[in-house]
N, C-alpha and C positions, 0 to 999 in steps of 0.2 A: 360748461366751460369752468364753473366752480371745482368741479372733480378733477379736472386736467389741471387746474392750478396747485390743488391740492397735492397731486402727484408729481407735478414738478416741483414743489418745495421739498418733498420727501426724498425725491431723486438726487436733489441738490444736496441735500444732507448725507446720503448715502455716498455719493461721489467725494465729497469732502473726505471721507474717511476711507475711500479707496481709489480705483481707477475708472473712468468711464467705461471702459471696455468691459470691466468685469461686471458692470450692471446693466449692460445693454438689453439681455434678457427681461431684466426687471420692467424696464420701458415698454418693451412690446407685450408683456404680460398685463400690464397696467391699462395698455390701450387695446386689449384684446376685442372689447365690444365694439371696436370701430373697425376691426378686420373682416376679412372675407370668411372668417370661421363660422359656421352656422350655430346660433344659440338655440340648441334644441329643449332646454328647460332652465330654470333660474340659475344663472351663474356657472352653467355648464356649456362649454364650447367646444365643437367637433370640427377637425380638420375637413375643408370642402373635397380632398381627395378620398374620403372615406364613405363607401357606400350608405346611402339613407336607410338600407334594409338592415344595417348593422346597429343602428342607433337604439333601437329596443333592448338589444343584448347589453349595450354599454350602460344603460340606465337600470337594468336588473341586477348587474352586478355592483353597481354604486349602493344600491339599495340593500343588497344581501352583505355587503361590506360593511356599511353603517349598522346593520343588525347583528353582526359579529361583534362590533366593539361595544354596543349596548349590553350583549349577554355577557362580556367580560367586564366591564368597566361601569355597566349601570345607566349610562346615557351617552348621547352624541349632540352636541349644540353647535360645532363648528359650522361655519357656512363659507368654506373656501370656494374661490373660483376655480374650476376644474377645466383644463385644456388636454383635449384628446388630440393627439399628433398623428399624422399618418404619412404625409411626406418627409423625407430625409430633411431637405431645407428647412422645413418647419420645426421638427425636431431640435435642430441646431439653433433657430431663431428664438425659440422659446426657451431655451436653456437645458434642454434635455440631452442633447448630444447622442452619445452612444447607449445611455442608462435606459433602462426599462421605465423608470419613474422617478420623480423627484418631487419633495416638498419645499417651497420658498416662503419665507417669511418677509414680509416687508412691514413697515410700519402701520400702513393703512390697510393691510389685506394679507389673507394667506391665499397662497397658490399651489396647486397641484398640477403637474404635467405627467402625462402617461402616453408612452408609445403604444398605439392601438395594435400593434403587431405581438405585443407582450403583455396584454392587459390580462389579469385575472384577479379572482378574489382576494388571495394573498397580498398581491403587489397594493392594490386598492386599499385594503384594510389597513396595511402598514403605513402608507402615505397619509390616509386619512387620520390616523392616529396622531401623526406628528401635528397635523392641524388643530386636532382637539387639545393638544398639549398647549400649543401656542393659544388657542382660545382662552382656555383656563387661567393661563399664567399673564397674558399681555406680553406685547412684543420685547419690552425691556428685560423682564423677569426670564422670559424664555431664551433670550440670546445671552444672558449674563449670568443667570444663577443656576441653570441645569448642565449637569456635565452631559457629554455627549454619549458617553457608554449607557446612562440611563435614559435619555431620549429614545436611542435605538433598542434598547432592551424593553422598554415598555411598548413600543411598535412591533417589536418581534414577537410579544405574547398574542397578538392577533394574526401572526403570519405563520402558517403551517407548511410552508416548502419544505420539503424532506430533508435537503442538506442542512438545514437549520435545526432540526429536531436534536433536543436536548433534555436530560433530567438531572436539575441541579443537584441531587443527591449522590448520583454517580459521577459528577463532574469534578476534575482536577480543582482542588481549593485554590492553590497556587494560580491556577489560570483564571480563577475568578477574581483574585486579589490584583493580577496584573492587569486584567481589562479595566478594573475600577481605578486606574491611573490614566485612563484614556479620557481625559475631561474636555478636550477640544476636537473640532474635526480634523485638525492637521495630526493629532496623534491617532485618531480613530482609524481612519482611513490612510491606506498605505499604497506602494506602488505595485503591489501583487494581488491578484484576486484571491489567492489561496490563503494569505495572511487577513485578508478583509473578511473572508467566511469564518476564520477562526475567531475574529473580534465579534462579530455579530452572534456566533454561537455562545461565546463567553458572555457578552451583554444580556442575552437571553437566560442563561443560566444565572447570572448575577440577580436580575430582577426576580426571576423565579423565587430566588433564595428570600428575597425581600418579602413576596408574598405568601411565604410561607409563615411569616411573621404577622403581617397585616393583610387585610382584605383587599384584593384588587378594587372593590368599590369605594374603598376609602381614597383612592387615587386623587380625585379632584379636590377634596378637603385639604389634604396634604399638600397639594400644590398651590392651593390658595394660601396657605401659612408661609409657603415660600414667598409666593407674590407680596404678602404683607409684610415681609422683611426677615422671618426666621431663616437660618441656615439651613441648606439643603441636607447637609450630614447630621443635622440635629434632628430635622423632620423624619428623615427616613433611616436613621440610627445606622449610617454606614462610617466606614473607616476611609471613606475616599479621601485622598490627598490632594489639597488646593482646591478642593470644591468650594464656593461661595456658601 
């Protein structure tokens, strides 16, 4: 009951800044442990419509995805609640809709929702990296201090899908600078998939450029400096406009 009370207070705070409809999925995610989803491992819930024979494959992919992050950034400490959906109605209910995967940050928890039909190591590593960023930064700094292009660019470093393959040294510098102005979700994501792919590629190249100066394994210590009050553009030495 205490947990439900905390969730209720948190949802009330979220709703105060938006609409109740916009946060319906957060409510369902917050109460996933009381649903008919199967709790197959700590904080991992799988749609009852998914065959139990597939569980081992899902858990193996999760483990390999975390290993990829550890190899790139040195460690993985986040413990998000992971929801694997199967039925279309459940994808909608838990905020995924038609997307293959999403990461959600609430003040009390990180959530990752993945469609079982599109699950793969790239998608999982990408979404897990968002959860790791939030874990290091804390909810408030993650929401207010990190520009969207950087958040996505960091996650893209462990996402090897072919259509996003780039080399910053061969990338149009003007395109990198354009992407660095996409500081909010409303600026980064557009109404066309083609433009979204361009934004992801540009974000990946922009962060590659940063890692040509700093080691990727310095990421967490640099994020802690942002959490403690330093400006993002000072810590990461970027020319990002309007970044905190």
